[in-house]
C-alpha positions as CSV (number, residue, x, y, z in Angstrom):
1,M,78.8,114.6,108.8
2,T,80.2,112.0,106.6
3,I,80.8,112.4,102.8
4,V,81.7,109.2,100.8
5,V,82.6,110.3,97.1
6,S,83.5,107.7,94.2
7,L,85.7,109.9,91.7
8,L,87.5,109.0,89.0
9,V,91.2,108.6,89.6
10,P,93.0,112.4,89.2
11,P,96.1,113.0,87.3
12,S,99.0,113.1,89.1
13,V,100.2,116.1,90.7
14,N,103.1,116.0,87.9
15,L,100.2,116.8,85.2
16,L,98.1,119.5,87.3
17,Y,100.3,122.7,86.3
18,A,102.3,123.9,83.1
19,T,104.4,126.8,82.4
20,V,103.2,129.6,80.0
21,G,105.3,132.4,80.0
22,R,106.2,133.5,83.3
23,R,103.0,132.1,84.6
24,R,101.8,128.7,86.1
25,I,98.4,127.8,85.1
26,K,96.1,124.5,85.5
27,T,96.4,122.3,82.6
28,R,93.7,121.3,80.3
29,A,93.5,117.6,82.6
30,A,93.0,119.3,85.4
31,R,90.5,121.7,84.5
32,R,88.9,118.9,82.9
33,W,89.1,116.7,86.1
34,H,87.7,119.4,88.4
35,R,84.7,120.0,86.2
36,E,84.0,116.4,86.0
37,Q,83.7,116.6,89.8
38,A,80.8,118.3,91.8
39,G,79.2,117.9,95.3
40,T,75.9,119.5,97.5
41,R,76.8,118.7,100.4
42,K,79.3,120.7,102.9
43,I,81.1,120.4,106.0
44,Q,82.0,123.2,107.8
45,G,84.9,123.8,109.8
46,P,87.9,121.7,110.6
47,W,87.6,118.2,108.5
48,A,89.6,115.3,107.5
49,I,90.0,113.1,104.5
50,A,90.8,109.6,103.8
51,V,91.4,108.4,100.1
52,R,91.2,104.9,98.8
53,L,93.1,104.4,95.7
54,P,93.1,101.6,92.9
55,K,95.7,98.9,93.2
56,A,96.5,99.3,90.1
57,T,97.5,103.2,90.7
58,K,100.5,104.3,88.9
59,G,103.4,106.6,90.7
60,D,103.5,107.5,94.2
61,P,99.9,107.5,96.0
62,D,100.7,111.4,97.5
63,N,100.7,112.9,93.7
64,R,97.1,111.9,93.9
65,L,96.1,113.9,97.1
66,K,96.6,117.8,96.1
67,I,94.2,117.6,93.2
68,L,91.6,115.6,94.9
69,V,91.8,118.0,98.3
70,D,91.6,121.1,95.9
71,A,88.4,119.3,94.3
72,C,86.8,119.2,97.3
73,V,87.2,123.2,98.0
74,A,86.4,123.7,94.6
75,S,83.1,122.2,94.8
76,G,82.4,123.7,98.1
77,V,82.0,120.6,100.1
78,V,84.7,122.0,102.3
79,S,85.5,125.9,103.0
80,D,89.1,126.0,102.6
81,D,92.1,123.3,102.6
82,R,93.2,125.3,105.5
83,Y,90.9,123.2,107.4
84,C,92.1,119.8,106.8
85,A,93.1,118.4,110.2
86,A,94.0,115.1,108.9
87,I,95.0,113.1,105.5
88,S,94.9,109.6,105.1
89,V,95.9,107.5,101.5
90,A,95.6,104.2,100.6
91,R,96.5,102.2,97.7
92,T,93.8,99.3,98.4
93,G,90.9,99.5,96.2
94,D,89.6,96.9,93.9
95,G,87.6,99.0,91.3
96,P,89.0,101.9,88.9
97,E,87.7,104.3,91.3
98,A,89.3,106.8,94.0
99,I,87.0,106.5,97.3
100,V,87.3,109.8,99.0
101,T,85.9,110.1,102.5
102,L,85.7,113.1,103.8
103,R,84.6,113.7,107.7
104,G,84.1,116.7,110.2
105,A,87.0,116.6,112.2
106,A,86.9,118.2,115.9
């Protein structure tokens, strides 16, 4: 099974968590981004993710991966990120969205 999703470009990993007292919590931006991304299809077992970011995305491309993988798990599209067998990311997209392709992996 292959799932291709066009998502808003996620916030950088630097903006995902804040320290409140002695606790680390997700920031408002991270919580909002997760709420806006939803899926109904599911991949069971090992999976792979390929991400295509817009060319104009600022910052390190790998700073966008954590929230994308977490969103896949939170939405239930995949069961757990420990089953992620492969990750690829490229800054080659022409539009404003991040294109995420998920596939079952052997």
